[in-house]
C-alpha positions in Angstrom: 35.9 -9.6 -4.8 35.0 -10.0 -8.5 34.9 -13.8 -8.5 37.3 -14.0 -11.2 39.2 -16.8 -9.9 38.0 -20.3 -10.0 39.5 -23.7 -9.1 40.0 -26.6 -11.7 41.1 -30.3 -11.2 42.8 -31.5 -14.3 43.3 -35.2 -14.5 46.6 -36.4 -15.7 46.3 -38.8 -19.0 49.1 -40.8 -20.6 49.9 -38.2 -23.1 50.9 -35.9 -20.4 53.8 -38.4 -19.8 55.4 -37.2 -22.7 55.3 -33.4 -22.0 57.7 -32.0 -19.8 56.8 -31.3 -15.9 55.9 -27.8 -15.2 59.0 -27.1 -13.1 61.3 -28.5 -15.9 59.3 -26.1 -18.3 60.1 -23.1 -15.9 63.5 -24.0 -15.6 64.2 -24.1 -19.5 62.5 -20.7 -19.6 64.5 -19.4 -17.2 67.6 -20.5 -18.8 66.4 -19.0 -22.1 65.9 -16.0 -20.6 69.1 -15.9 -18.7 70.9 -16.7 -22.1 69.2 -14.0 -24.0 69.5 -11.5 -21.6 73.4 -12.0 -21.5 73.4 -11.4 -25.0 71.4 -8.5 -25.0 73.4 -6.9 -21.9 76.6 -7.3 -24.0 75.4 -5.0 -26.7 72.7 -2.7 -24.8 74.3 -2.6 -21.5 73.6 1.2 -21.2 69.6 0.3 -21.2 70.2 -2.3 -18.1 72.8 -0.7 -15.8 73.0 2.9 -15.3 75.7 1.9 -12.3 78.0 4.2 -10.7 76.8 7.5 -11.5 73.4 8.9 -11.7 71.9 9.9 -14.9 69.0 11.6 -13.4 68.5 14.3 -10.2 67.5 11.9 -7.2 65.5 13.5 -4.3 67.8 15.2 -1.5 69.3 12.8 0.7 69.2 9.8 -1.5 71.9 7.2 -1.2 74.6 7.0 -3.7 73.3 5.5 -7.2 74.0 1.9 -6.9 72.7 1.7 -3.4 70.0 3.9 -4.2 68.7 1.6 -6.9 69.1 -1.7 -4.8 67.3 -0.2 -1.7 64.3 1.6 -3.6 61.4 -0.4 -3.8 59.5 2.1 -6.4 56.3 2.5 -3.9 56.0 6.1 -5.3 55.4 7.3 -1.8 57.8 10.2 -2.2 56.4 11.2 -5.6 53.0 11.3 -3.9 54.3 13.5 -1.2 56.5 16.0 -3.2 54.6 19.3 -2.9 55.8 20.7 -6.2 55.1 17.7 -8.0 58.7 17.5 -9.3 59.4 14.0 -8.7 58.1 11.6 -11.5 58.6 7.8 -12.0 61.7 7.4 -14.0 60.6 5.7 -17.5 61.9 2.5 -18.9 64.2 4.4 -21.1 66.5 5.2 -18.0 67.2 1.5 -18.0 65.5 -1.8 -16.2 67.0 -1.0 -12.8 66.1 2.7 -12.8 62.5 1.8 -14.0 59.8 3.3 -11.3 62.5 4.9 -9.0 62.0 8.4 -8.6 63.7 11.2 -10.5 63.6 15.1 -9.9 62.6 17.0 -13.1 63.1 20.8 -11.8 61.0 22.0 -15.0 57.9 20.4 -13.7 58.5 21.3 -10.0 61.5 22.4 -8.2 62.9 20.9 -4.8 61.5 22.9 -2.0 63.7 21.3 0.5 61.2 20.0 2.7 62.5 16.7 3.0 58.9 15.1 3.2 60.3 12.3 0.7 63.1 11.2 3.2 60.3 11.4 6.1 57.9 8.7 4.2 60.4 6.8 2.7 60.0 3.1 4.0 63.5 1.6 2.9 65.9 4.3 3.8 66.8 4.9 0.1 66.1 8.6 0.7 67.8 9.8 4.1 67.0 12.9 6.3 69.5 15.9 5.6 70.2 19.1 7.0 69.2 21.7 4.4 73.2 23.0 4.1 74.4 19.4 3.5 72.1 18.8 0.3 73.6 18.2 -3.0 71.2 17.4 -5.5 73.0 18.2 -8.7 74.6 21.4 -10.1 73.2 24.1 -12.3 74.8 25.2 -15.4 74.2 28.0 -17.3 73.7 28.2 -21.2 74.9 31.8 -21.9 74.1 31.5 -25.8 70.0 31.2 -24.7 70.0 33.3 -21.3 68.0 36.5 -21.7 70.6 38.4 -20.0 73.4 36.9 -22.0 72.4 36.7 -25.5 69.7 39.7 -25.7 71.2 42.2 -23.1 67.5 41.9 -21.1 67.0 42.8 -17.5 66.1 39.1 -16.2 66.8 38.4 -12.5 64.5 35.5 -11.9 67.0 32.8 -11.4 68.9 34.7 -9.0 65.4 35.8 -7.1 64.3 32.4 -6.8 67.7 30.6 -5.7 67.4 29.6 -1.9 71.2 29.2 -1.6 72.3 32.6 -2.8 74.5 30.7 -5.7 73.8 33.2 -8.3 75.2 36.8 -8.3 74.8 39.4 -11.0 77.8 41.3 -12.6 77.8 44.8 -13.6 76.0 44.2 -16.7 73.3 42.4 -15.1 74.3 39.2 -16.0 73.9 35.8 -13.9 76.8 33.8 -12.9 76.3 30.4 -11.0 78.6 29.7 -8.1 78.8 26.0 -8.2 80.2 25.7 -4.7 77.1 27.1 -3.2 74.6 25.4 -5.7 72.5 22.7 -4.3 70.9 21.7 -7.5 67.3 22.3 -6.0 66.2 23.4 -9.5 64.3 26.5 -8.7 66.5 28.6 -11.3 65.8 25.7 -14.1 61.9 25.8 -13.0 61.6 29.8 -13.0 63.6 30.6 -16.3 61.2 32.1 -18.9 63.1 30.8 -21.9 61.3 27.8 -23.3 64.2 25.5 -23.4 65.4 26.6 -19.7 68.8 28.5 -20.2 69.7 26.9 -16.8 69.7 23.0 -16.4 70.3 21.1 -13.4 72.6 18.1 -13.8 73.4 15.6 -11.3 76.6 15.6 -9.2 79.5 13.1 -10.2 81.5 13.5 -6.9 
């Protein structure tokens, strides 16, 4: 619409006979790129391939990591529809294959289990799943920074926010996380008043 593209006819000349053809040049570039990529892959494998186990939290109902990476088309629809704005596009630091794929960052927004991401996903990378079957990750408590554990303060925010009733309180009002019940929604991490949350949700490796 901006008329930024024009067509030109370039006449061939005798000098062009000594230049590689476009197809040959493309083939040479491809071969060079593959060779360099192979060398880089040997030394920096972790930057290109995050296979087998997810190193980030995926939306609820996501396929196994390898299948998810090959099925997700990075359209960002799930990111746009997330009501808490907890889904974000993975940065390049997570690897080329993971770049642009959705990851859940609980500190920015916990998962509300609305499953809108599954309903809008066009490729099937995110599948509908019943709330009781959701397993996004697992929450781990750092007792050394938890206010209830380290400073004996009355703080029940994580328990109050947990939708899975996975957090219990002992007689000293200290929280405990039931990893069997925990679904990894990130509500506890999101609500923790400690600057660097005392609760961190990590991907499950089962």
